[in-house]
C-alpha positions in Angstrom: 63.0 -65.1 -14.5 63.2 -66.3 -18.1 61.1 -64.4 -20.6 58.9 -66.9 -22.6 58.8 -64.3 -25.4 62.6 -64.5 -25.8 63.3 -68.2 -25.0 60.5 -70.2 -26.7 61.7 -71.8 -29.9 60.1 -71.0 -33.2 58.8 -73.8 -35.4 59.0 -74.3 -39.1 55.4 -72.9 -39.5 55.3 -70.7 -36.4 51.8 -69.2 -36.7 49.4 -68.7 -33.9 46.4 -71.0 -34.1 44.3 -73.8 -32.7 46.0 -77.2 -32.5 43.5 -79.7 -31.3 42.7 -79.2 -27.7 45.5 -76.5 -27.4 46.3 -73.1 -28.9 49.8 -72.3 -30.0 51.1 -68.7 -29.6 53.8 -67.8 -32.2 57.1 -66.3 -31.2 56.1 -63.2 -33.2 53.0 -62.8 -31.1 54.9 -63.4 -27.9 57.3 -60.7 -28.9 54.5 -58.3 -29.9 52.8 -58.8 -26.5 56.0 -57.8 -24.7 56.5 -54.8 -26.9 53.0 -53.4 -27.3 51.3 -54.7 -24.2 48.5 -56.5 -26.2 47.9 -58.9 -29.1 44.9 -60.4 -30.8 44.7 -64.2 -31.5 42.4 -65.6 -34.2 39.9 -68.5 -34.0 40.6 -69.6 -30.5 37.2 -71.2 -30.2 35.0 -72.9 -32.8 31.5 -71.6 -33.6 30.0 -74.6 -31.7 32.1 -73.8 -28.6 31.2 -70.1 -28.6 27.5 -70.9 -29.2 27.5 -73.2 -26.1 29.2 -70.5 -24.0 26.8 -67.8 -25.2 23.8 -69.7 -23.9 25.2 -69.6 -20.4 26.5 -66.0 -20.8 23.1 -64.8 -21.7 21.7 -65.9 -18.3 23.9 -63.3 -16.7 23.4 -60.5 -19.3 19.6 -60.9 -18.9 19.7 -60.9 -15.1 18.6 -64.5 -14.6 21.5 -65.2 -12.1 20.5 -63.7 -8.8 22.3 -63.0 -5.5 25.3 -61.2 -7.1 25.0 -57.9 -5.3 27.4 -55.3 -6.7 29.0 -58.0 -8.9 26.2 -57.4 -11.3 26.4 -53.7 -12.2 26.6 -51.1 -14.9 30.2 -50.1 -15.5 29.1 -47.0 -17.3 26.6 -46.0 -14.5 26.3 -46.4 -10.7 25.5 -49.1 -8.2 22.1 -47.4 -7.7 20.9 -47.9 -11.3 18.1 -50.3 -12.0 19.0 -53.4 -14.0 16.6 -52.5 -16.8 18.5 -49.2 -17.3 22.0 -50.8 -17.5 24.0 -49.9 -20.7 27.3 -51.8 -20.0 26.3 -54.9 -18.1 29.2 -56.1 -15.9 28.9 -59.6 -14.3 31.9 -60.2 -12.1 33.1 -63.7 -11.2 30.5 -65.7 -13.2 32.3 -69.0 -12.4 31.7 -68.3 -8.7 27.9 -67.8 -9.2 27.6 -70.6 -11.7 30.2 -73.3 -10.9 29.2 -75.2 -14.0 31.3 -72.7 -16.0 34.5 -73.9 -14.3 36.9 -75.9 -16.5 35.2 -74.9 -19.8 37.1 -75.0 -23.1 37.8 -71.3 -23.0 39.3 -71.5 -19.5 41.6 -74.4 -20.7 42.8 -72.6 -23.9 43.3 -69.2 -22.3 45.2 -70.8 -19.4 47.6 -72.3 -22.0 47.9 -69.0 -23.8 48.8 -67.1 -20.6 51.5 -69.6 -19.7 53.0 -69.4 -23.2 53.2 -65.6 -22.8 54.3 -65.2 -19.2 55.4 -68.6 -17.7 54.1 -71.8 -16.3 53.2 -70.3 -12.9 50.3 -68.3 -14.4 46.9 -69.2 -12.9 43.3 -68.0 -13.2 42.7 -64.9 -11.1 39.2 -63.7 -12.0 36.6 -63.9 -14.8 34.0 -61.3 -16.0 31.3 -60.9 -18.6 31.0 -57.5 -20.2 27.9 -56.8 -22.3 27.2 -53.6 -24.2 23.5 -53.2 -25.1 22.6 -52.1 -28.6 22.4 -48.4 -29.4 23.9 -47.3 -26.0 26.4 -44.5 -26.6 27.2 -44.3 -22.9 28.2 -48.0 -22.8 31.8 -47.0 -22.9 34.6 -48.3 -20.7 36.8 -45.3 -19.6 40.5 -45.4 -20.6 42.5 -46.9 -17.7 45.3 -49.2 -16.6 44.2 -52.4 -14.8 46.9 -51.8 -12.1 44.8 -48.8 -11.0 42.2 -51.2 -9.6 44.5 -53.7 -7.9 46.4 -53.9 -4.6 50.1 -53.0 -4.2 52.5 -55.4 -2.5 52.0 -58.4 -4.8 55.1 -60.6 -5.5 55.0 -59.6 -9.1 52.5 -57.9 -11.5 52.6 -60.2 -14.5 49.1 -60.4 -16.0 47.5 -61.8 -19.2 43.9 -60.7 -19.5 42.2 -62.7 -22.3 39.0 -61.2 -23.8 36.9 -63.6 -25.9 34.6 -62.0 -28.5 31.3 -63.9 -27.8 29.9 -61.6 -30.5 32.0 -59.8 -33.0 33.7 -56.9 -31.3 33.9 -54.2 -34.0 34.5 -50.4 -34.0 30.8 -49.6 -34.3 29.7 -51.7 -31.3 32.5 -50.5 -29.0 35.6 -52.7 -29.5 38.6 -52.5 -27.2 41.3 -49.9 -27.9 44.9 -49.6 -26.7 47.7 -47.1 -26.5 50.5 -49.3 -27.9 53.7 -49.5 -25.7 52.1 -47.5 -22.9 53.0 -50.4 -20.5 56.8 -50.1 -21.1 57.4 -47.8 -18.1 55.4 -50.1 -15.8 54.1 -47.0 -14.0 50.6 -45.9 -13.2 49.3 -42.8 -14.8 47.1 -40.5 -12.7 43.6 -42.0 -12.4 40.5 -40.7 -10.7 37.2 -42.3 -9.7 34.4 -41.7 -12.2 32.1 -39.0 -10.9 35.0 -37.0 -9.3 34.6 -35.8 -5.7 31.1 -37.2 -5.4 32.5 -40.7 -5.7 35.9 -40.3 -4.1 35.6 -43.5 -2.1 34.1 -45.3 -5.1 31.0 -46.4 -3.2 28.6 -45.3 -6.0 30.7 -46.5 -9.0 33.7 -48.8 -9.3 35.0 -47.2 -12.5 38.3 -45.3 -12.8 39.3 -43.0 -15.6 42.3 -41.1 -16.9 42.7 -38.0 -19.0 44.3 -39.1 -22.3 47.0 -36.9 -23.8 45.8 -35.2 -27.0 48.7 -36.8 -29.0 48.2 -40.3 -27.7 48.1 -43.0 -30.3 45.0 -45.1 -29.8 44.6 -48.3 -31.8 41.1 -49.9 -32.1 41.4 -53.7 -32.2 38.4 -55.4 -33.9 38.0 -59.1 -32.8 35.8 -61.5 -34.7 33.5 -63.9 -32.8 35.6 -66.8 -31.3 38.8 -64.8 -31.4 40.4 -63.0 -28.5 42.5 -60.1 -27.5 45.1 -60.4 -24.7 46.5 -57.4 -22.7 48.9 -56.9 -19.8 48.4 -55.0 -16.5 50.0 -51.6 -17.4 48.8 -50.9 -21.0 46.3 -48.1 -21.3 43.0 -49.3 -22.7 39.3 -48.8 -22.9 36.4 -48.9 -25.3 33.8 -46.7 -26.9 30.0 -46.9 -26.7 27.8 -49.2 -28.8 26.4 -47.3 -31.7 25.1 -50.4 -33.5 21.9 -52.4 -33.3 23.9 -55.4 -32.1 25.0 -56.6 -28.6 28.7 -56.6 -27.9 29.4 -59.6 -25.6 32.9 -60.2 -24.1 34.1 -63.0 -21.8 37.2 -61.9 -19.8 39.5 -64.2 -18.0 42.6 -62.8 -16.3 45.7 -64.8 -15.3 48.4 -63.8 -12.8 51.1 -65.7 -11.1 50.2 -68.2 -8.4 52.1 -66.3 -5.8 50.3 -63.1 -6.7 46.9 -64.7 -6.6 47.7 -66.3 -3.2 48.7 -62.9 -1.9 45.6 -61.2 -3.2 43.4 -63.8 -1.4 45.4 -63.5 1.8 44.4 -59.8 2.1 40.8 -60.5 1.1 41.0 -59.3 -2.5 38.9 -61.5 -4.8 38.1 -58.9 -7.5 34.5 -58.9 -6.3 32.8 -55.5 -6.0 31.3 -56.9 -2.8 34.7 -57.1 -1.1 35.3 -55.0 1.9 38.3 -52.9 0.9 41.2 -53.4 3.4 44.2 -53.0 1.1 46.2 -50.2 -0.5 46.3 -49.5 -4.2 48.7 -47.6 -6.3 46.2 -44.7 -6.3 46.3 -44.6 -2.5 50.1 -44.4 -2.6 50.0 -41.6 -5.2 47.5 -39.6 -3.0 49.8 -40.0 0.0 52.7 -38.7 -2.1 50.8 -35.7 -3.2 49.5 -34.9 0.3 53.0 -35.1 1.7 
């Protein structure tokens, strides 16, 4: 398969940026994505576009959208927590619960970005709203690799996860951080369910976590409102708690190949926390290996 990062031609002024109804990703950014496992792209949406999305977004972060089950949860807590006590409000698959979101400007632009990075067969896999309430130190997202959450056996693993800063994502309110180049081996590090043995089957919390090496290089990526970060499936990443008096609101859309998404759906995997798990993950395979 041709690597878009290596084959796409450079232009005279090859700078990433909005070009009308599309967004151009420069050759330098495509190369950085392949090398580091993540990039940030400035000014993907205008202020007017972000403001319109935020109105809809806030219906989820305030709990106005009902009937979501485990798809509305606290990623820093458990499924048993009351909504009023959430610190890291996670709304999975908002376009499913509010179809009016489908086809919005961010979906269109992020789809183009994913295809420039990884090829024309990339398609939307899932979406997610992640909201950190103000002054919530525990609203942290444990360091992990996305592949730890997903089934094995897919035709390929290519992924571009785009995270829009609906509000400015800064160090003090818990911006995303990465271990640059940690995706290069395309191997899963040891993960464990948050809560240890009390949550071995992940029935009380969906969250996975890893132990970071003391010498790991961790880079915090601040993203202004309307800009995005993009990361792949293997890079180690997470985020700290919110120590500010501001919300941190992030709109995530992940893209994978059409063949991979078709396979996921064929085994009943939709990224919903309400799914009945009937597939194997890389963590299951590692447990089998350790147990002989």
